C-alpha positions in Angstrom: 86.4 91.3 114.7 83.3 93.4 115.3 80.7 91.5 117.4 77.9 92.8 115.3 79.6 91.5 112.1 80.1 88.2 113.8 76.4 87.9 114.7 75.4 88.9 111.1 77.7 86.2 109.7 76.2 83.5 112.1 72.7 84.5 111.2 73.4 84.5 107.5 75.1 81.0 107.8 72.0 79.7 109.6 69.8 81.2 106.8 72.0 79.6 104.2 71.8 76.2 105.7 68.0 76.5 106.4 67.5 77.8 102.9 69.2 74.9 101.2 67.3 72.5 103.4 64.0 74.3 102.7 64.6 74.3 99.0 65.2 70.5 99.1 62.3 69.8 101.4 59.9 71.9 99.5 60.9 70.4 96.1 60.4 66.9 97.5 57.2 67.4 99.5 55.1 69.7 97.4 57.0 70.6 94.3 55.7 74.1 94.8 57.7 76.5 92.6 56.5 79.6 94.5 57.7 78.2 97.8 61.1 77.2 96.3 61.5 80.7 94.8 60.5 82.4 98.0 63.1 80.4 100.0 65.7 81.1 97.4 65.0 84.8 97.5 65.3 84.9 101.3 68.6 83.0 101.0 69.9 85.4 98.3 68.9 88.4 100.4 70.9 86.9 103.3 73.9 86.7 100.9 73.5 90.3 99.9 73.3 91.3 103.6 76.5 89.3 104.4 78.4 90.9 101.5 77.3 94.4 102.4 78.0 94.0 106.1 81.5 92.5 105.4 82.3 95.2 102.9 81.3 98.0 105.3 82.9 96.6 108.4 86.3 95.8 106.8 86.6 99.0 104.6 89.8 100.7 105.5 89.7 104.4 105.3 92.3 106.3 103.3 94.2 108.8 105.4 93.3 112.2 104.3 96.1 114.6 103.5 95.7 117.7 105.6 97.3 120.6 103.6 97.0 123.1 106.5 98.8 120.8 108.9 101.5 120.1 106.3 102.0 123.8 105.7 102.3 124.4 109.5 104.8 121.7 109.8 106.8 123.0 106.9 106.8 126.5 108.6 108.1 124.9 111.8 110.9 123.1 109.9 111.8 126.3 108.1 111.9 128.2 111.4 114.2 125.6 112.9 116.5 125.7 109.9 116.5 129.5 110.0 117.5 129.4 113.7 120.5 127.3 112.8 119.4 123.7 112.9 120.6 121.3 110.2 117.8 120.9 107.7 118.6 117.2 106.9 118.6 116.3 110.6 115.3 118.1 111.2 113.6 116.4 108.2 114.9 113.1 109.3 113.4 113.7 112.7 110.1 114.5 111.2 110.2 111.3 109.0 111.0 109.3 112.1 108.1 110.9 114.0 105.7 110.1 111.1 106.9 106.5 111.0 106.4 106.2 114.7 102.9 107.6 114.6 102.0 105.2 111.7 103.3 102.2 113.6 101.3 103.1 116.7 98.0 103.6 115.0 
Protein backbone atom coordinates (compact mmCIF):
# COMPACT_ATOMS: atom_id res chain seq x y z
CA UNK A 1 0.00 0.00 0.00
CA UNK A 2 1.12 3.51 -0.74
CA UNK A 3 2.55 5.24 2.35
CA UNK A 4 0.87 8.53 1.47
CA UNK A 5 -2.50 6.78 1.28
CA UNK A 6 -1.80 5.09 4.60
CA UNK A 7 -1.06 8.45 6.22
CA UNK A 8 -4.20 10.00 4.73
CA UNK A 9 -6.27 7.12 6.11
CA UNK A 10 -4.76 7.51 9.57
CA UNK A 11 -5.33 11.28 9.60
CA UNK A 12 -8.92 10.82 8.42
CA UNK A 13 -9.54 8.19 11.12
CA UNK A 14 -8.24 10.61 13.75
CA UNK A 15 -10.47 13.37 12.35
CA UNK A 16 -13.47 11.00 12.41
CA UNK A 17 -12.93 10.02 16.05
CA UNK A 18 -12.21 13.62 17.10
CA UNK A 19 -15.23 14.81 15.12
CA UNK A 20 -17.61 12.42 16.83
CA UNK A 21 -16.19 13.37 20.23
CA UNK A 22 -16.36 17.04 19.34
CA UNK A 23 -19.97 16.84 18.25
CA UNK A 24 -20.94 15.04 21.47
CA UNK A 25 -18.93 17.39 23.70
CA UNK A 26 -20.21 20.52 21.97
CA UNK A 27 -23.82 19.39 22.18
CA UNK A 28 -23.46 18.59 25.91
CA UNK A 29 -21.44 21.65 26.99
CA UNK A 30 -22.83 24.56 25.00
CA UNK A 31 -25.60 23.29 22.73
CA UNK A 32 -24.09 25.56 20.06
CA UNK A 33 -25.54 24.57 16.70
CA UNK A 34 -22.88 26.48 14.79
CA UNK A 35 -20.07 24.60 16.51
CA UNK A 36 -21.76 21.26 15.95
CA UNK A 37 -22.31 22.02 12.26
CA UNK A 38 -18.69 23.21 11.88
CA UNK A 39 -17.30 20.03 13.41
CA UNK A 40 -19.66 17.96 11.25
CA UNK A 41 -18.49 19.77 8.11
CA UNK A 42 -14.84 19.13 8.95
CA UNK A 43 -15.62 15.45 9.53
CA UNK A 44 -17.52 15.19 6.24
CA UNK A 45 -14.66 16.88 4.37
CA UNK A 46 -12.32 14.27 5.85
CA UNK A 47 -14.65 11.56 4.52
CA UNK A 48 -14.60 13.11 1.04
CA UNK A 49 -10.80 13.33 1.15
CA UNK A 50 -10.59 9.67 2.20
CA UNK A 51 -12.93 8.55 -0.58
CA UNK A 52 -11.07 10.59 -3.20
CA UNK A 53 -7.62 9.46 -2.11
CA UNK A 54 -8.66 5.80 -1.99
CA UNK A 55 -10.28 5.99 -5.42
CA UNK A 56 -7.29 7.66 -7.03
CA UNK A 57 -4.69 5.41 -5.37
CA UNK A 58 -6.42 2.13 -6.19
CA UNK A 59 -7.58 2.98 -9.69
CA UNK A 60 -6.29 0.34 -12.08
CA UNK A 61 -5.46 1.65 -15.50
CA UNK A 62 -6.82 -0.15 -18.51
CA UNK A 63 -4.11 -1.38 -20.83
CA UNK A 64 -4.24 0.66 -24.00
CA UNK A 65 -4.26 -1.26 -27.24
CA UNK A 66 -1.44 -0.09 -29.44
CA UNK A 67 -2.51 -0.59 -33.06
CA UNK A 68 0.90 0.29 -34.47
CA UNK A 69 2.62 -2.33 -32.34
CA UNK A 70 -0.07 -4.87 -33.22
CA UNK A 71 0.44 -4.22 -36.95
CA UNK A 72 4.21 -4.58 -36.59
CA UNK A 73 3.76 -7.88 -34.77
CA UNK A 74 1.35 -9.11 -37.43
CA UNK A 75 3.91 -8.21 -40.14
CA UNK A 76 6.58 -10.14 -38.24
CA UNK A 77 4.30 -13.17 -37.96
CA UNK A 78 3.47 -12.92 -41.67
CA UNK A 79 7.17 -12.71 -42.52
CA UNK A 80 7.92 -15.80 -40.44
CA UNK A 81 5.07 -17.70 -42.08
CA UNK A 82 6.25 -16.56 -45.54
CA UNK A 83 9.73 -17.85 -44.75
CA UNK A 84 8.30 -21.30 -44.08
CA UNK A 85 7.39 -21.35 -40.37
CA UNK A 86 4.20 -23.03 -39.25
CA UNK A 87 1.62 -20.28 -38.70
CA UNK A 88 -0.15 -22.05 -35.83
CA UNK A 89 3.15 -22.60 -34.00
CA UNK A 90 4.19 -18.96 -34.47
CA UNK A 91 0.82 -17.64 -33.20
CA UNK A 92 0.97 -20.02 -30.22
CA UNK A 93 4.45 -18.71 -29.40
CA UNK A 94 3.14 -15.13 -29.58
CA UNK A 95 0.23 -16.02 -27.24
CA UNK A 96 2.63 -17.64 -24.80
CA UNK A 97 4.87 -14.57 -24.86
CA UNK A 98 1.88 -12.30 -24.19
CA UNK A 99 0.74 -14.49 -21.29
CA UNK A 100 4.25 -14.47 -19.84
CA UNK A 101 4.45 -10.69 -20.10
CA UNK A 102 1.09 -10.29 -18.36
CA UNK A 103 2.05 -12.62 -15.55
CA UNK A 104 5.28 -10.73 -14.88
CA UNK A 105 3.72 -7.26 -14.74
